[in-house]
N, C-alpha and C positions, 0 to 999 in steps of 0.2 A: 559908569555902572560897574559894580563889583564883578570882576572876572571869575570869582570863585563861587558866585551864587548858583544855586541849583536851578537848572533850566526849567522853564515852565512848560516846555513842549518836548518831552523826551522822545516822542515819535519823530519829531523833525530831526533831532540829533541822530536817531537810529536810521532814518532814511538817508540823510546826507553822508554820514559816515559809512553806512551800509552800501552806498553806491560804489565803494571800493570793490565789494564782492561782485556787483553787477559788471563793472568795467574789467575786473580781472578775468572773470570767466569769459566775457566777450572777447578779450584779447587772445586768450589761450585757444578758444574754439575758432575764432577768425583766422588765426595763424595756421591752425591745423587744416582748415578748409582751403584757404587761399594758397598757402605754400604747398600743401599736399596734393591739391587737385586743380586749382585754377591757374597758378603761375608756371607749373613745370613745363608745359608745351612751349609757351612763348619764351621762357628763359632756359630751356633745355636742362632742367634740373634732374639729376639722377636720384635714385632712392637714397644713396649715401648722403647727398647734399641736402635732401629734405630732412633726413634724420639729424644732420649736423645743425641746421638752422633751428629746428624745433627743440633739439636737445640743449643747444646753447641758450635758448630762451628760458628753458626750465632751470638751467644752472644759474642764469642771471637772476631769476626769481629767488633762488635759494640765497644768493649773495645779498640781494636787496633786502630780503627779510632779516638776515643776520645783522646787517649794518643798521637798517632802518629800525628794527626792534630795539637795539641798544640805544640808538639816538633818541627814540621815542621816550624811553625812561629817563634819559639825561636832560632832554631839552623840551619835552612836551609833545602831546599827541598832535595838536593842531599844526604846529610848525612843520612837522615831518610830512603829514599827509597833504599839506598844501604844496610843498616842493615836489613831492613824488607825483602828484597829479599833473603838474606842469611838465615833468619829464615824460609822463605817460603820453601826453598829447604830442610831444616831440617824436617819441618812438613811433607812434601811429602814422605821423607824417612821413617819416623815413620809410616805413613799410609800404605806404601808399605810392611813394615815388620811386621805389627800388626798381632797378633795371637788370639786376643779375645777382648771383649768390653773395658777392661781397657786401653790397648795400643791404641785402636781406639780413645778413648776419648782424650788421651794425644796428639796424632797426629792431631786430629781435632782442639783442642784448639790452638796448636802452629801455624798451618797454618791459622786458623781464625784470630789470632792476627796479623800475618804477612800481610795478604791481607787487613785487616782493616787499618793498619798503612800506607801501600803503596798507597792506592787509593787517599786520599785527597792531599797528597804532589805531587803525579805524575800529577794530574789534574791541580794543581796550576802551576807546572813547564811548562806544555804545554801552558796554557793561558798567562803566563808572558813572555814567550820567543817567542810567535807568533806575527807577525806584525799586526798593526792596520788594521781593516777591515777584518781580517781572523781569529781572535781569536776564535769566536764561532765555525767556521767551523773546526778548528783543534781540538777543544775540542770534537766536535761531532765525529771526527775521532777515538777518544778513545772508543766511543760506537760502532763504526764499528769493532774495534779490539775486543771489548767484545763479539760481535756476532761471529766473526771469531773463538775466543776461544771456544765458545759453539759448533760451527759447526765442528771444528776439533776434539773436544772431543767426540761428537756424532759419528762421522765417525770412529774414533779409537775404541770406545766402541762397535760399531756394528761389527767390525772385530774381537774383542777379547771376545765378550760376550759368545761364545761357550766354552771358556776355563774356565769359572767359576771364582773361587777365584784367580787362577793364572792370568787370564786376568785382573782382578782388580789390582793386584800387578804390572803388566806391565804398566797399565795405569798411576798409580802413579809414576812409574819409569820414564815414559816419561815426567811428569811434573818436576821432578828433573833435567833432562837434559836441558830442555828449560830454567828453572830458572837460572841455572848456566851459560848458554850461555848469557842470557840477563844481568846477573850480571857482567860478564866480559866486556860487551860492555858499560854498564852504568858507569863503573869506568873511562871511557874516557870522560865523560860529565863534563861540568862546572856547577857551581852553577847558579841559576836564577839571571840574571842581575838586574831585578826589585827588587827582595828580597834583594840582596846585597846592592843596593842603599838605600833602606828603612832602612835596619839595620845599615848601616854606618851613616845615618842621626841621628838615635837614639844614637848611640855610641859617636858621636861627640857633643852631647848635643843640637842638633836642636829640635825645637818644631815640633812634628809630630802628626797630628790628627789621630784618629782611630788606636790606637796601643795597648790599654790596655783592658784586658779581660772584665772588667765591662761594657765597652762601647757596647758590644754585647747585653747587657740586658736592653738597653734603646734606644729610637729612635735616629737616623733614621735606626739603624741596627736591632733592635729587631723585627719589623714586618717581615723583610726578613727572619730572623732566624726561626720564627714561621711558616711562610708560606711554606718555603722549607722543613722544618722538617715534617710538616703534609702531604704535597704533597708526599714526598718521602716515608713516612711510609705507607700511604694508597695504593699507587701504588705498593709498594714493597711486600705487602702481596701476591698479585697475582703472581708477578715475582718469588718470593721465592717458592711459592707453585708449580709452573710449573717447575722451575729450579731444585729444590732439590727433589721434589716428583713426577715429571711428569712420569718418568719411573715406579715408584711404583704404581701410579694411573692406568697406562696403563696395567700393569700386574695384579694387584689385584682387580681393580674395573670392568674392561671390558674384562679381560681375554686375553689380547694381549701378545706380547713377546718383549723383550728388543731390539732385532735386528730391528724389524719393526719400533718401536718407534724412535730408533736412526737414521734410514735412513730417515724417514719422517721429523725428526727434522733438519737434514742436508739440505734437500730440502727447507724447510720453512725458514731456516736461510739464505739460498742463496738469497731468495726473499727479506728478511729483509736487507741483506747486500747491495743489489742494491738500495733499498729505502734509506738506510743510506747514501750511497754515493751521491745520488740525494739531500738529505737534507743538506749535507755539502755545496752544491752550493747555497742554499737558506736561510740557518739559519741566515746569517748576513744581510738579507733583510726583507722587510715588509711582505714577504710571510710566515715568521715564524709562525704567529698567525693562519692563516687558516690551515696550515699543521698540527699544534699542535691540533687544534680542530678535524680534520679528524682522526688523530692518536688516540686521546682519545676516539672517538666514536667507532673505530674499537676494541679497547681494551675492552670496555664495552660489545660490541656485542660478543666478543670471549667467555666471561664467561656466558653470557645469553643463548647462542645457545644450549648447552646440556640440559639446563632446559626446553627449548621449544621442541626440537626434541627427547629428551631422551638420555641416556648415552649409547654410543657404541664406537667402535674403530673409526668410522668416526667422530663423534661429538667431541671426545677427541682430535683427531689429528687436527680437525678444530680449536679448542681452541688454540692448540699449534701454528698453522700457523698464525692465526689472531692476537694473542697477540704479536707474534714476529714482524709482519708487523706494527701494531699500535705503538709499542715501538720504531720503527725507527724514528718516528716523535714526540713522547711524552715520558712519563715515565722517566727513568733515563737519557735518552739522553738530555732532556730539563733541568732536575734537575741539571745536571753537568754544563750546560751553565749558568743557573741562579746563581749557587753557585759561579761562578767566577765573574759574573757581579755585584752582590749585595753586595759584601764585599771587603774591602780594603786589601792591600798587607799583612800587619802584623797581620791581623785577618782572613785571607782567609781560611787557612787550619784548623784553630781552629773552625771556623763556620761550615765548611764541616764535621769535625770530630764529632761535636755535632749532626748535623742533620743525618749523616750516622749512628751514634751510636743509636739515637732514632729510626730510621727506622728499623735497624737490631734487636734491642731488641723487638720491636713489632712483627717482623716476627718470631723471635726465640720463643717467648712465644706461638704464634699460631702454629709454627712448631712442638713444643713438642707434641701437640695433633693431628696434621694433619693425620698421618698414621691411628690412631685408629678411628678418626672421619670419614675419607673418607671411610674406610672399613665398618663402621656402616651405612653410608648413605652419598653419595657424593653430594646430592642435597643441603643440608645446607651449605656445604663448598663452592660450586660454587655460591650460592646466596649471601653469605656473601662477597666473593671476588668481585662480580659484584657491590654490593652497595658501597664498598670502592673505586672501580675504578671510579664510577660515582661521588663520593664526591671529589676524587682527580682531576677529570676533571674540576669540579666547581672551585676549588682553582686555577688551572692553567689558567682558562679562565676569572675569575671574580676578583680574589684577586691579584695575582702576577703582572698582567699588571698595577695595580694601585700603586704599591710600588715605592719609589724613584728610578729613572732609573739607570741602570748600568752605563751608560755613565756619568751621573751626579756624581755618587760616584767616578768614576775613575778620573774625572776632579778635584774634591775637593782634592782627595789624591795627585794627581800630583802637584797641587798648594802648598800643604803642604810640599811636598818634594823639 
């Protein structure tokens, strides 16, 4: 069978490749819950050690995206997301079996590298195999799966939280099983037809524009690289704070419990999932801009609210719910779409790897200190995140729409091929 043939079932490709988002969010949230609240007592983990483990996971995510993104453009989407998923399963095994800070660090680094490498190549596969007019919608589907991963993890953690460290080990074991099932199904997938055509053109000696790494560092690609990197980094500080440290904040700042936080998270994510499905319908239309503006405003409101009404279980859960709803129309959802549209085939995952790496390094550096800073005074943490969310909204509303259009870049690339 011709490996470059257009797949008859783009939804199957979107689902199997999009499971990268499901597994990535599951790993990040599971680590936050387990390392932040279920393992500390049995392993005598300090706030500093919790921040170190979770910060190193985020840094490893950055490195994995940087390396995996470049390898995905050089050697293909399928090969990279196959190996990365095998590494993911190994990392989850190490986290499930960990007995102290040292093993936790190793497991966090391994799974961080894996999820980082998997994400850009998986998103590119979805975009490249989707039919015209539905590309953005199917990329948004990966964000829906991201939220499904969080929701399922929250639900499972709510059921297991009473078991303490044993519950944490079961949660990581669940990730191992899902990763191995998805790996088996991914082995039946073909390489991206678009990437294969572009690679064949290079190998046959044809002149192909936008294929060399230095081209990312000059117009017309550089502005898109800078804009998406800054947008993703600023938005991601809030997402990482709530994703990795939400349960920690709920327990240690307002005196709540993990079960309540997890259950409310599941409800909120249900609302976000519905909103994400609605956005899939409109993201390929002119309604994208107004919906993005509304989502950005909701995200800013989410972080401002506790500063206005005071910190309590109610206000912290409101932040959780509102930030999830807003991110259905903005945040990583739109970042993923822009990252496909603004870059050509043979530099697409490289560009995403660079911007994901930058965003995750920023989040990791802040994450190292988040537990200690939030315990000392949550107001400064929330104010800082609110300012970054507002700046990100400005980039998405005022800068990115003025960049060379996605459809223009795609047209140039297709003509070159």
